[in-house]
C-alpha positions as CSV (number, residue, x, y, z in Angstrom):
1,M,2.4,-8.5,-0.6
2,N,5.4,-10.7,-1.2
3,E,3.2,-13.8,-1.0
4,W,2.8,-14.0,-4.8
5,P,5.9,-15.1,-6.0
6,A,6.2,-17.7,-3.3
7,V,3.0,-18.9,-4.1
8,Q,3.6,-19.2,-7.9
9,E,7.0,-21.0,-7.2
10,L,5.5,-23.5,-4.7
11,Y,2.6,-24.1,-7.1
12,R,5.0,-24.8,-10.1
13,K,6.9,-27.4,-7.9
14,K,3.3,-29.2,-7.8
15,V,3.2,-28.4,-4.0
16,P,-0.3,-28.8,-2.8
17,K,-2.6,-25.9,-2.1
18,L,-3.0,-26.9,1.6
19,Q,0.6,-27.2,2.3
20,I,1.5,-23.7,0.4
21,A,-1.3,-22.2,2.7
22,N,0.0,-23.6,5.9
23,Q,3.8,-23.1,4.8
24,L,3.0,-19.2,4.0
25,G,0.3,-18.8,6.7
26,I,-2.1,-17.6,4.4
27,S,-5.7,-18.9,4.0
28,R,-6.4,-21.6,1.1
29,N,-8.6,-19.2,-0.6
30,T,-5.8,-16.6,-0.9
31,V,-3.6,-19.4,-2.3
32,K,-6.4,-20.2,-5.1
33,R,-6.5,-16.5,-5.8
34,L,-3.0,-15.7,-6.0
35,I,-2.7,-18.9,-8.5
36,K,-5.1,-17.6,-10.9
37,L,-3.6,-14.1,-11.2
38,K,-0.7,-13.8,-14.1
39,E,0.8,-10.6,-12.3
40,E,1.7,-9.8,-8.9
41,P,-1.4,-7.8,-7.6
42,K,-0.9,-4.0,-7.4
43,Y,-2.4,-2.3,-4.2
44,T,-4.5,1.1,-5.5
45,R,-6.4,3.2,-3.2
46,E,-9.4,5.1,-4.6
47,Y,-9.7,8.8,-4.4
48,Y,-12.3,9.9,-2.0
49,A,-13.3,13.5,-1.0
50,T,-12.4,14.9,2.1
51,K,-13.7,17.8,4.1
52,I,-11.1,20.1,3.4
53,D,-11.2,19.8,-0.1
54,P,-12.9,22.6,-1.1
55,Y,-10.3,25.1,0.8
56,I,-7.3,23.8,0.0
57,L,-6.7,26.2,-2.8
58,A,-7.7,29.0,-0.6
59,A,-5.2,27.9,2.1
60,L,-2.5,27.4,-0.5
61,A,-3.0,31.0,-1.6
62,L,-2.5,32.5,1.7
63,P,0.7,34.5,2.5
64,T,3.1,32.4,4.6
65,P,4.3,34.0,7.8
66,S,8.1,34.8,7.4
67,L,10.7,33.8,9.9
68,V,12.1,36.8,12.0
69,F,15.3,36.1,13.6
70,I,15.7,38.2,16.9
71,T,19.4,38.7,18.0
72,I,19.8,39.4,21.6
73,S,23.0,41.0,22.7
74,T,24.1,41.2,26.4
């Protein structure tokens, strides 16, 4: 994800897109896409339901077991 600033800087210095791609080890299409962006891309992950979602609240409501420490004297 650190390619965006590097691509923007090299593009401002009039470095060809192919050379930017080779120098950074990314594809030319990625270079073109990053040049078009005005700000650094943010990764966001969509929420999706899981199989345990209906049970989470019930599980959190269960009493938690207390820890019992036993001392053994010899």
